[in-house]
C-alpha positions in Angstrom: 80.0 77.4 -45.4 78.1 73.7 -46.9 78.9 70.5 -44.7 81.8 68.5 -45.8 79.0 65.8 -46.5 77.2 68.3 -49.2 77.9 69.5 -52.5 78.0 73.4 -53.4 76.4 75.2 -56.1 77.0 78.6 -57.7 74.2 80.5 -58.6 73.8 84.2 -59.5 75.1 86.3 -56.8 74.5 83.6 -54.1 75.0 79.5 -53.6 73.1 76.3 -52.8 74.2 73.4 -50.1 72.2 70.3 -51.2 73.4 66.9 -48.8 75.4 64.2 -51.2 73.2 61.0 -51.5 73.5 59.2 -48.7 72.9 61.9 -46.0 69.9 64.0 -44.7 69.7 67.7 -43.6 69.3 71.2 -45.2 72.9 71.4 -46.9 74.6 73.1 -44.1 74.1 70.6 -40.9 73.8 67.3 -42.6 74.2 63.7 -41.0 74.5 60.2 -42.5 71.1 58.6 -43.7 70.0 55.3 -41.4 69.7 52.0 -43.5 66.1 50.8 -43.9 65.9 46.9 -43.8 65.1 46.5 -48.2 63.4 43.2 -47.0 61.0 42.5 -44.3 61.8 40.5 -41.3 60.3 36.9 -40.7 61.9 36.4 -37.8 59.0 33.6 -35.7 57.5 32.4 -38.6 58.2 29.3 -40.5 58.7 31.3 -44.1 62.5 31.8 -43.8 63.6 33.0 -46.9 67.3 34.9 -46.9 68.9 35.5 -50.0 72.5 37.3 -50.3 75.3 38.5 -52.4 78.9 37.6 -51.6 82.7 38.4 -52.3 86.1 39.8 -51.2 88.5 42.4 -52.1 87.6 44.8 -53.6 91.3 46.4 -52.6 90.7 49.8 -54.2 94.0 51.0 -55.9 94.4 54.9 -57.3 96.1 53.7 -60.2 97.0 56.9 -61.8 97.8 58.4 -58.9 101.9 58.7 -58.3 102.9 57.8 -54.4 100.0 55.5 -54.0 101.1 51.9 -53.7 99.2 49.9 -57.0 98.8 46.3 -57.3 99.6 45.0 -61.1 96.8 43.1 -61.3 94.4 45.5 -60.5 92.2 47.0 -63.3 90.6 50.4 -63.1 87.2 49.2 -64.7 86.7 46.2 -61.6 84.9 47.8 -59.5 82.2 49.2 -61.9 82.3 45.4 -63.8 81.3 44.0 -60.0 78.5 46.4 -59.4 77.2 46.0 -62.9 77.4 42.1 -62.0 75.7 42.6 -58.7 73.0 44.4 -60.0 72.1 42.5 -62.5 71.4 39.0 -60.6 68.1 40.9 -60.0 67.0 40.1 -63.6 68.2 36.8 -63.6 65.9 33.8 -62.3 67.4 30.9 -60.0 68.7 28.3 -62.5 67.1 25.5 -63.3 68.7 21.8 -63.0 70.2 21.7 -59.4 67.3 21.1 -57.3 67.4 24.5 -56.0 64.0 25.8 -53.6 62.9 28.5 -56.0 64.5 27.1 -60.0 62.9 28.5 -62.5 61.6 31.8 -60.2 63.3 35.2 -60.4 65.8 36.6 -58.1 64.7 38.6 -56.0 64.2 40.1 -52.2 68.3 40.4 -52.3 68.8 41.4 -48.5 72.4 42.8 -48.9 76.0 42.3 -50.1 78.9 40.8 -47.6 82.0 41.7 -48.7 85.0 39.8 -47.0 88.0 42.1 -46.4 90.5 44.2 -49.0 88.3 46.9 -48.8 91.6 49.1 -50.2 95.5 48.7 -51.6 97.1 49.9 -48.7 95.3 50.9 -45.9 94.2 54.1 -47.8 97.7 55.6 -46.9 100.7 57.0 -49.0 103.9 54.5 -49.8 105.9 54.7 -46.8 109.1 57.3 -47.0 111.8 54.7 -47.7 110.0 53.7 -50.2 111.2 54.6 -53.8 108.1 55.7 -55.0 107.4 57.8 -52.2 106.0 61.1 -53.4 106.1 63.4 -50.6 102.6 65.1 -49.9 100.9 62.0 -52.0 97.3 62.0 -50.9 96.0 58.0 -51.0 92.5 58.3 -49.9 91.1 54.7 -51.1 88.2 54.7 -48.8 86.3 56.9 -50.6 86.1 55.9 -53.7 84.3 52.4 -52.1 81.8 54.2 -50.3 81.4 56.2 -53.6 80.8 53.0 -55.4 79.6 51.3 -52.8 77.4 53.5 -50.7 76.0 51.4 -47.4 72.1 51.6 -47.7 72.1 50.8 -51.4 72.0 54.4 -52.1 74.8 55.0 -54.8 76.2 53.0 -57.6 75.2 49.0 -56.0 71.3 49.0 -55.2 72.0 47.1 -52.2 72.6 47.3 -48.6 76.0 46.8 -47.1 78.0 44.7 -45.0 82.0 44.9 -45.3 85.0 44.2 -43.4 88.4 44.7 -43.6 91.3 42.6 -44.0 95.3 42.1 -44.2 95.8 44.7 -47.1 93.8 47.6 -45.6 96.8 47.7 -42.6 99.0 49.7 -44.0 102.8 49.2 -44.6 104.8 51.8 -42.4 108.0 53.0 -41.5 108.9 55.9 -38.8 106.2 57.8 -40.5 103.5 56.1 -38.8 102.8 54.2 -35.6 102.0 50.3 -36.6 98.6 50.6 -35.0 98.2 53.4 -37.7 94.9 51.9 -39.7 92.1 54.6 -40.3 90.3 51.9 -43.0 89.2 49.9 -39.6 87.7 53.4 -37.6 86.3 54.2 -41.5 84.7 50.9 -41.4 83.5 51.2 -37.2 81.8 54.6 -37.9 79.6 53.1 -40.7 78.2 50.6 -38.5 76.0 52.6 -36.8 74.2 53.0 -39.7 73.3 49.8 -41.3 69.8 47.9 -41.1 69.5 44.9 -38.7 72.7 45.3 -36.1 72.6 43.8 -32.9 75.6 44.1 -31.3 78.8 46.2 -32.7 82.7 46.3 -30.9 83.8 50.0 -30.7 84.8 51.8 -33.7 88.3 51.4 -33.3 87.6 47.3 -33.5 85.0 47.2 -36.2 83.0 44.2 -35.8 79.2 43.7 -35.6 76.4 41.4 -35.8 73.6 41.6 -37.4 70.5 39.3 -37.8 68.3 38.2 -40.6 64.5 36.5 -39.7 66.3 34.2 -37.2 70.1 33.6 -38.1 72.9 35.3 -36.6 75.6 37.0 -38.7 78.9 38.1 -37.7 81.9 40.0 -39.7 84.9 39.5 -37.4 87.0 41.4 -40.3 90.5 39.5 -40.5 89.7 36.2 -38.9 88.4 34.7 -35.5 91.2 35.6 -33.6 92.3 37.5 -30.7 91.5 38.0 -27.1 92.2 40.4 -24.5 95.3 37.6 -23.3 96.0 36.7 -27.0 96.3 39.6 -29.0 97.6 37.3 -32.1 98.6 40.1 -34.5 100.3 39.3 -37.7 103.3 40.8 -38.2 105.1 41.6 -41.8 108.5 43.1 -42.8 110.0 43.9 -46.4 112.9 45.8 -47.4 112.4 48.3 -49.5 115.1 50.4 -51.7 115.9 52.9 -48.6 115.0 50.7 -45.2 112.4 48.2 -43.8 108.9 48.6 -43.7 106.1 47.1 -41.7 103.0 45.9 -41.1 100.9 44.5 -38.3 97.9 42.9 -39.2 95.5 43.3 -36.1 92.3 41.1 -35.4 91.3 43.2 -32.9 90.1 40.3 -30.4 87.6 39.3 -33.0 87.2 36.3 -31.1 86.3 37.7 -28.1 83.9 39.4 -30.0 82.2 36.4 -31.3 82.6 34.5 -27.9 80.9 37.3 -25.6 77.8 37.2 -28.3 77.5 33.8 -28.7 76.9 34.0 -24.8 74.6 36.4 -25.2 72.2 35.2 -27.7 69.8 32.2 -27.6 70.5 28.4 -26.8 70.1 26.3 -30.2 70.7 29.9 -32.2 72.3 29.5 -35.9 74.8 31.7 -37.1 77.4 32.9 -40.2 80.6 34.0 -39.7 82.7 36.4 -42.2 86.1 36.9 -42.2 89.4 37.8 -44.5 91.2 34.6 -43.8 90.1 31.6 -44.1 90.4 28.1 -41.9 93.3 26.6 -44.4 96.2 29.2 -43.7 98.3 28.0 -41.2 100.3 31.0 -41.4 98.5 33.2 -41.5 95.7 31.5 -39.0 98.1 29.2 -36.6 97.6 26.0 -34.9 97.3 28.2 -31.3 94.7 30.6 -33.0 92.3 27.3 -34.5 92.6 25.9 -31.4 91.0 29.1 -29.3 88.8 29.5 -31.7 87.6 25.7 -32.0 87.1 25.5 -28.0 85.0 28.6 -28.1 82.4 26.9 -30.8 83.0 23.5 -28.6 82.1 25.9 -25.7 79.0 27.1 -27.5 77.9 24.3 -29.3 77.1 22.6 -25.7 74.1 24.8 -26.2 73.2 24.3 -29.5 74.9 27.3 -31.1 75.9 25.9 -34.5 78.4 28.0 -37.2 76.5 26.8 -40.4 79.0 28.7 -42.6 82.2 30.5 -42.6 82.8 33.0 -45.2 86.1 34.3 -46.4 88.0 35.9 -49.3 91.3 36.9 -49.4 92.5 34.2 -52.7 90.7 36.4 -55.4 88.6 33.5 -56.3 85.9 31.3 -55.6 85.6 27.2 -53.7 83.8 25.4 -51.3 84.8 22.8 -49.0 84.0 21.4 -45.9 86.3 22.0 -42.8 87.0 20.6 -39.2 88.4 21.5 -35.9 91.2 18.7 -34.4 89.8 15.7 -33.1 89.7 16.8 -29.6 87.1 18.9 -30.2 83.6 18.4 -30.6 83.0 20.6 -33.0 80.1 20.0 -36.1 82.2 19.9 -39.8 81.9 23.7 -41.0 81.4 24.5 -44.6 83.1 27.1 -45.9 83.1 29.7 -48.9 85.6 31.5 -50.6 83.3 34.2 -52.2 85.4 35.3 -54.9 86.3 38.9 -56.1 86.4 41.2 -58.9 89.7 40.3 -60.3 88.9 39.6 -63.7 92.1 39.9 -65.0 93.2 37.0 -63.0 94.3 33.6 -65.1 92.3 31.9 -62.7 88.7 34.1 -63.1 89.1 34.0 -67.0 88.1 37.8 -67.4 84.7 37.3 -65.0 83.9 39.0 -61.9 82.9 36.2 -59.1 80.6 36.1 -56.4 78.7 33.9 -54.3 74.7 34.0 -54.6 73.5 32.4 -51.4 69.8 31.3 -49.8 68.9 29.9 -47.0 66.0 28.3 -46.2 64.0 26.6 -43.8 65.7 23.5 -44.1 69.2 24.1 -46.3 71.1 26.5 -47.4 71.8 27.3 -51.1 75.4 29.0 -52.8 75.6 29.5 -56.2 79.0 31.0 -57.9 78.2 33.8 -60.0 80.7 34.7 -63.0 80.2 37.6 -65.4 81.7 39.2 -68.6 80.6 42.9 -69.4 77.3 41.8 -71.7 76.9 39.5 -69.3 
């Protein structure tokens, strides 16, 4: 009789129900608790100081579940390592010698953690029936372990609010068992958005784009990539052969560019904004030239009103990097700072047994970013 989001405890001759962490109610009826912002808002003042963390590719794999897709580079403890490192940053100080605004002072007042896509390994569904490792009736819920570990408001293992998006791995490979538009992780992310702190706009749950503000800065989660309008959906289709037949994945950006354009049209002139997506700009196969040009045209239109993209954060590559990216010369758009924000994949050779994430601080005149690496015990 307990609510699905409650725990049941047997007592002598009876039982009791209690809502799970992150939910409120009497145990028989529970609803998700809305997040409260951990840091007060300074919009309209000269005191902007926005500290936040970002990484990508949790890519939850169920390593001990037959019939579920597994990635060879995944390690069962990498989420625990990443969460320990993210929580541990608040015990550190801003490093000295780099001309940082707060050097030598505690790293605190962290607004939240951005996760740039690929929350799951295979969209939370079993291997397709044509796969040689298919197991009938297998259950491969990869999203619940993500929610259990990372939470949404800082109520679980992670101490900070979470702003996640979806990536290509959050769309499952399918055969004749599922429709190509079957992608449950997208709606799971969309359903969480109403409970996040500081949200100012959101697409429908089955698209799951959303925007929030910290102080006067606009942040937009555009999920896979800043592509897709109602006239050009910008699907990314991929097919591969398994032992018993082909499987197919359709990566659908769900009109993210349309959401960006509509949002920028509605906000104040001279606004500054940051976008998060899974793919970055230097990937012509996944972000082809026609999609790039459509994105640049939107930026150019809104830069005429002083609305400027000050950072693009992305994942996908499982590593950390910084570079500056230009739209083609026919577009009058300022150069864009791009951050590849790291991942928990410590087993990859280039990550040297360390999880990586990016620590950001946005002040009145500067954007500071530090790659953070951590091994157990650091």
